[in-house]
C-alpha positions in Angstrom: 0.0 0.0 0.0 1.1 3.6 -0.7 0.7 4.4 3.1 3.7 1.9 3.7 5.9 4.0 1.6 6.5 6.9 3.9 9.6 7.7 6.1 7.6 6.5 9.1 6.7 3.3 7.1 10.4 2.8 6.4 11.2 3.2 10.0 8.5 0.7 11.0 10.1 -1.7 8.5 13.4 -1.5 10.1 11.9 -2.0 13.4 10.0 -5.1 12.2 13.4 -6.6 11.1 14.8 -5.8 14.5 11.9 -7.5 16.2 12.8 -10.6 14.1 16.3 -10.7 15.3 17.9 -8.9 12.4 21.0 -6.9 12.7 22.4 -4.3 10.3 25.6 -5.3 8.5 27.6 -3.8 5.6 28.2 -5.7 2.4 31.8 -6.7 3.6 30.6 -8.0 7.0 27.2 -9.7 6.2 27.1 -13.4 6.3 24.5 -15.2 4.1 23.5 -17.7 6.8 22.9 -15.1 9.5 20.1 -12.7 10.3 21.8 -9.9 8.8 20.2 -6.9 7.1 22.2 -5.1 4.3 20.7 -1.7 3.7 21.4 -0.3 0.3 20.1 2.8 -1.5 20.6 3.7 -5.2 20.2 7.5 -5.6 18.9 7.7 -9.1 17.2 11.0 -8.8 18.2 13.0 -5.8 21.0 13.0 -3.1 19.0 15.4 -0.8 16.1 13.0 -0.7 18.4 10.6 1.1 19.1 12.7 4.2 15.8 12.0 6.0 16.2 8.3 5.5 20.0 8.4 6.4 18.9 10.3 9.8 16.3 7.6 10.5 18.8 4.8 10.1 21.4 6.6 12.2 18.9 7.1 14.9 18.5 3.2 15.1 22.3 2.6 15.1 22.2 1.4 11.4 24.8 2.0 8.7 23.7 1.9 5.1 25.4 2.1 1.7 24.3 5.0 -0.7 25.2 4.7 -4.1 25.7 7.9 -6.2 25.7 8.7 -9.9 28.4 11.0 -11.3 26.9 11.0 -14.8 23.3 11.9 -14.7 20.8 14.7 -15.8 18.9 14.3 -12.4 21.5 15.9 -10.1 25.1 17.3 -9.9 27.2 15.7 -7.0 29.8 18.6 -7.5 27.1 21.3 -6.8 27.1 23.0 -3.4 23.8 21.2 -2.4 25.2 17.8 -3.7 28.4 18.1 -1.8 26.8 19.2 1.4 24.4 16.2 1.1 27.3 13.8 0.6 29.2 15.3 3.5 26.1 14.8 5.8 25.8 11.1 4.7 29.3 10.7 5.8 28.6 12.4 9.1 25.8 10.1 9.8 28.1 7.2 9.4 27.1 5.9 6.1 29.1 4.5 3.2 28.9 6.2 -0.2 29.7 4.1 -3.3 29.3 4.6 -7.0 26.2 4.0 -9.0 27.5 3.2 -12.4 25.4 3.3 -15.5 27.1 0.9 -18.0 24.5 1.8 -20.8 26.2 5.4 -21.0 29.4 3.5 -22.4 27.6 1.4 -25.0 29.6 1.7 -28.3 32.3 3.6 -26.6 36.0 2.4 -26.9 36.4 2.0 -23.3 36.5 -1.0 -21.0 34.3 -1.6 -18.0 37.3 -1.4 -15.8 38.4 2.1 -17.3 34.9 3.5 -17.0 34.4 2.4 -13.3 38.0 3.6 -12.5 37.4 7.0 -14.0 34.0 7.4 -12.3 35.4 6.3 -9.0 38.2 8.7 -9.2 35.6 11.5 -9.8 33.5 10.5 -6.9 36.7 10.1 -4.6 37.6 13.6 -5.5 34.3 14.8 -4.0 34.3 12.6 -1.1 37.9 12.9 -0.1 37.9 9.3 0.6 38.1 5.9 -1.2 35.3 4.3 -3.0 35.3 0.7 -2.5 31.9 -0.5 -3.7 29.9 -0.2 -7.0 26.2 -0.7 -7.6 25.1 -1.1 -11.3 22.3 0.8 -12.6 19.9 -1.5 -14.3 22.5 -4.3 -14.5 22.8 -6.3 -17.7 22.6 -10.0 -17.6 26.3 -10.2 -17.7 26.7 -8.1 -14.5 23.8 -9.8 -12.5 25.1 -12.6 -10.2 28.7 -12.2 -11.4 31.9 -12.1 -9.4 33.8 -9.7 -11.7 35.7 -6.8 -9.7 35.5 -3.8 -12.0 38.6 -1.6 -11.5 39.3 -3.8 -8.4 35.9 -2.8 -6.7 33.3 -5.3 -5.1 29.8 -4.7 -6.4 26.4 -5.2 -5.0 25.1 -7.9 -7.5 27.9 -10.5 -6.8 26.5 -13.9 -6.3 27.0 -13.7 -2.6 24.5 -10.7 -2.4 21.8 -11.8 -4.8 21.8 -15.7 -4.6 23.6 -16.9 -1.4 21.4 -14.3 0.5 18.0 -12.9 -0.3 17.4 -9.8 -2.4 14.4 -7.4 -2.3 14.0 -4.0 -4.1 11.2 -1.2 -4.1 11.7 -0.8 -7.8 9.1 1.8 -9.2 7.9 2.5 -5.8 6.4 -0.8 -4.8 7.2 -4.3 -3.6 6.4 -5.8 -7.1 8.1 -9.1 -6.2 6.7 -9.4 -2.7 7.1 -7.7 0.7 10.6 -8.0 2.2 9.3 -9.4 5.4 7.6 -12.2 3.4 10.9 -13.1 1.6 11.9 -16.7 1.7 15.3 -15.8 3.1 13.7 -13.9 6.0 11.3 -16.9 6.7 14.5 -19.1 6.9 16.4 -16.6 9.1 19.0 -15.9 6.3 20.5 -12.5 5.3 18.7 -10.0 3.1 19.9 -7.3 0.9 17.2 -4.5 1.0 17.4 -2.1 -1.9 15.3 1.0 -1.5 15.3 4.4 -3.3 14.7 7.4 -1.0 12.6 9.2 -3.7 9.8 6.6 -3.0 9.7 7.3 0.8 8.1 10.7 1.4 6.8 12.3 4.6 3.1 11.6 3.7 1.5 8.7 1.7 1.2 9.3 -1.9 1.5 7.1 -5.1 4.9 7.0 -6.8 3.7 9.1 -9.7 3.0 12.0 -7.3 6.4 11.7 -5.6 7.9 12.0 -9.2 5.6 15.2 -9.7 6.9 16.7 -6.5 10.6 16.0 -7.5 10.0 17.6 -10.8 8.4 20.5 -9.3 11.4 20.9 -6.9 13.9 20.7 -9.5 12.0 23.4 -11.6 12.0 25.5 -8.7 15.7 25.3 -8.2 16.3 25.9 -11.9 14.0 29.0 -11.7 16.1 30.3 -8.8 19.3 29.8 -10.6 18.2 31.4 -13.8 16.9 34.3 -11.8 20.2 34.7 -10.1 22.4 34.3 -13.2 20.4 35.7 -16.2 18.9 39.1 -16.2 16.5 38.4 -18.9 14.8 35.6 -17.2 11.3 36.2 -15.6 10.9 34.1 -12.5 7.9 31.6 -12.5 6.9 32.5 -16.2 7.0 28.9 -17.5 6.3 27.0 -14.3 5.0 23.4 -14.8 1.8 22.6 -13.1 0.3 19.2 -12.2 -2.8 17.9 -10.4 
């Protein structure tokens, strides 16, 4: 239900795992046979949207992994707001890794290792710390359940994390393959990798398309503000998008 997809709902989900004896673990520490919960977030649309979720996890003593795109039209990790958000994730004790979109390199004369190494170096220059983990954006079949180590980095779709332990995602703003608490791995008391996207977990209940409308309106507001500050011929609010 849409009402489950709120920040309060996410907190309740974490508490339900704790009630079942699950403890948070990072990718490097999680054991497939243990009651370990690996919290992962892919930041497809917004870094700032991750901060309330990150604070909620921190308040429960949990450490999650947040994966950031460096090549995207959605946000800019080099911007002031982007860098402040990344700094805040670090302050809350979370790990930041690279969210890598291999489709951007299709047909290019560059290897996967080269592309991942370049993007990791870019992200490291922002973070001021090493990037050890990679999450593939919409992984192709050759990357799913593979044990390759692109540019020497571990990745979240290794067999250990999607076959030896359970895997569940809130793709498109819903549990389209079953609720995580009903997962076979949880029923058996085994580890689970839980992938969520903070954009789908707002303050108040709403369908996923409304969350996207709110995101779009927010981005338009930022662009309107920046155009006003940097271009004298711009008339603020002239071409604002509207939605029901």
